[in-house]
N, C-alpha and C positions, 0 to 999 in steps of 0.2 A: 504493499500500499504505499503511495506517494505521501511524503510529508507536506503539511499544508502551512502555507505562509501568507500572512495578510500585510499587503503593503499600502500604507496610508499617506500619501503625498499628493499635492496639488499641482506638481509639475509633471504634465502628462508626457513630455518628451523623455524625461528622465525615467518615469515609470514604465514606458514602453522598453527602454533599454534595460532597465533592471528586471522586468518580467521576463524579457527574452534571455537574458544571462541566467536567472534563476531555473527557468524551465529546461534550459539545456543541461542544467546539473540535477534534473530529474525532480524538481519540486512542482507541487500544485499550487498555483499563485492566484489569490484574489487581490483585485486592486480597488481602492476607495479614495477620493479626491477631496473629501472634506472631512472635518473632525466628527460630525453629527453621524454620517452614514458609517464613518469607521468604526466608531464606538458601538453602533448598533450592530454591525457586522462581526465585532469581536465577541459580542455576546451571544451571537446566533450560531456560532461554528466552533469546533474544537481545532484550534491552531497549534502549532509546534513552535512557531515564532510569529511576532508583530514587529513589522519595519515601520517606524513612526517618525514623520517629520515634525518639527516644533512648529513652524509657521503654516498653520492651516485656516482656511476659512470656516466660518460657522462655530467651531471650537478648536481652540488651540491644542498643540500637541501635548502640553502639560495637562489640560483638562481631560483630554482622551486618555493620557497615562493614568491619572489619578482614578478615572472611572473603571478601567481595566483592572487596576489593582485592588479595588474593591471587591472584586470577584473571582480574580484568576491571578495564578501565579505563572502564566506563560512568559517565557522569555521576551524582552522588549529591546530593540536596537533603535537608539534615537539618531535620527539624522538631522544635521543642524547646518546651516549657513553661518552661525555664528561662531567665532573662535575664541570666546571668552571663557576662563576657567570657571566663572561664577555659574554660566548657562549650563555647563557640563556637570558641576556639581550639583545643582538644582534637580537636573534630571534623575541622577544617581540617588539623590535623597528621597526622591518621590516613588523610586521603585524601579528605574529603568537598570538594565543589565549591562549595557555597553552603549557605546555612541561613536559616531563617525562624523568628522567634519566634513562639508563638501568644500571643494572637490575631493573625491577619493578614487583611488584606482579600484578597477573591476577585481583585480587579484585580491586586494585586501578586504573589500566588501564580501567577495565570496568566503574568504576565509573566516571572517567574523561570523557570518551566517552559519557556515558548517559547524563552528565550535559551540555556538549558543543551541543548535538543534540538536547536535550531537549530546552535549550535556543533558539538556532536558528530557530527551527520549531515553537515555541511559539511567539518569537519575531518577527517573519517575517510574521505571520499571520494577515490577516486583522483585525483591531481594530474598531468595530462598534461604540464604546463609544469614539472615538479617538477625539482629541482637537487639536487646535492651540495655541501654545505657544508663546507669544510674549516676547522676553528677549533682550531688547535693540535692538541691531542690527541684532539680529537672530530672524528667524521665524520658529518654530519647528511644523511639521505636524506629531503628533503621529500615525495617522491612516496609513497615506501613508510612514511614516518613513522617511521623508525628511527633510532636513534643508537648509535654505537659509539665507545667510549673505549680508545685503544691496541688496537684490533681487537676488543674484547669488547662484547657487545651490552648496553644499558643498558635497563631498563624504566621509562620514564616514562609518567606520565598525560597526557591530552590537553593539558591547561592546562600542565603542565610543558614539553611539547615545544613548544607555542606561545611559551612566554616564553623557551626556549632559542633558537629561531629568531630570533625578534626581537632578542635580545641579538647572536647571530651575524652577522646583517645590519648591525650598527653596532657594531663593535668600538672599544673606547676611548671611546666617546660617552657622556657623561653624561646620564641621563633622571631627571626626577622621577618620584614615584610617580603623579600624575595623567597623565603621558605614557605610562607603561607600561600604566596601566589603560586608557587610550584605546586603545592599539595592540593589546593582547593580549586584553582582556575585550570590547572592541568596545561598551562601554557608557558611559553618562554616568558620570563620576567621583562615586561615593558617598561619599567621604571614608572608605572602610573600609580604613584602611592594614594592620590585621591580615591581611586576605585577600592583599594581595600579600606582605607580610612572610613569612607562613607558606608561600606557593608557592615563594619564593626560598629559604627555609631548607631545603625539602625538595629542591628542585633542587640546592642545593650538596651535600647529603648523598650525592646521586648522581654528581656529576661533579668533586667535590674531592677530594684526597688526606687533607685535615685540614679539614673542614667548619668546625670553630671557629676556623680561621684561613685564610679562603678567599683563594685567589690568583687566581680567575678572575672570579667575581661579587663585585664590590667595593662595599662601602657608602662612599657620597661623603657624609659627615656634613653634615647640614643641606640637602642637595639631593636625594639619591636613590642611583642605582646606576649602575655602569658595568661592562662585561665586557671582560675582558683574557685572551684565549686564551693557554693554556700550551702551549708548545712540548714535543713529546716528549722526555723524557730529562732536562728541565731539574728540577734541584733546587730545592725550595720552601724558603723560608725560615722 
């Protein structure tokens, strides 16, 4: 079965080019040219990837991103003509998985698409060798890809889940950003510290009592991060 991709961009010439290139790679591609139609289409079908432009008519890419994230953890690749760090970080904070700044090469575009689709399909497949990881107040089911904190279910994106599982397997161990990137992103380190930092910030918001003063995912200044599971009932300083 072909993997399905939703492309939302108002540049019709670019859409024709990207669609042709994606279909040559064997993907089933649906195209929308405005935010309202794109958000509706994202809700009506099970896609393995959404490619989303920021500048869209009727609804901005950020609004579409927010709407998709309310209901789905499908990978989202943001396309933007803006080259400011703030725009990229804003998208990542809202739940985007990756971004490309226009203009970009076809080879880089297809590589990003392949990587996101591969991770999503592999990481969302049932894991017959799954385990239950007990990490303090967290219970992580790697087969069902679910996380509970003090018995309450948490909603994590695919990347947040993979990051948490990595940390839970190595409590107390300090890792550099490069080591984390290799282990979780499964790619060569692109020296994109913002990507890692944004995902860790989002994960902290979901598992920490006070994300601004984290007690589980700790920053080791000048080195990287380490994970210290917090016992149930422990008072945080």
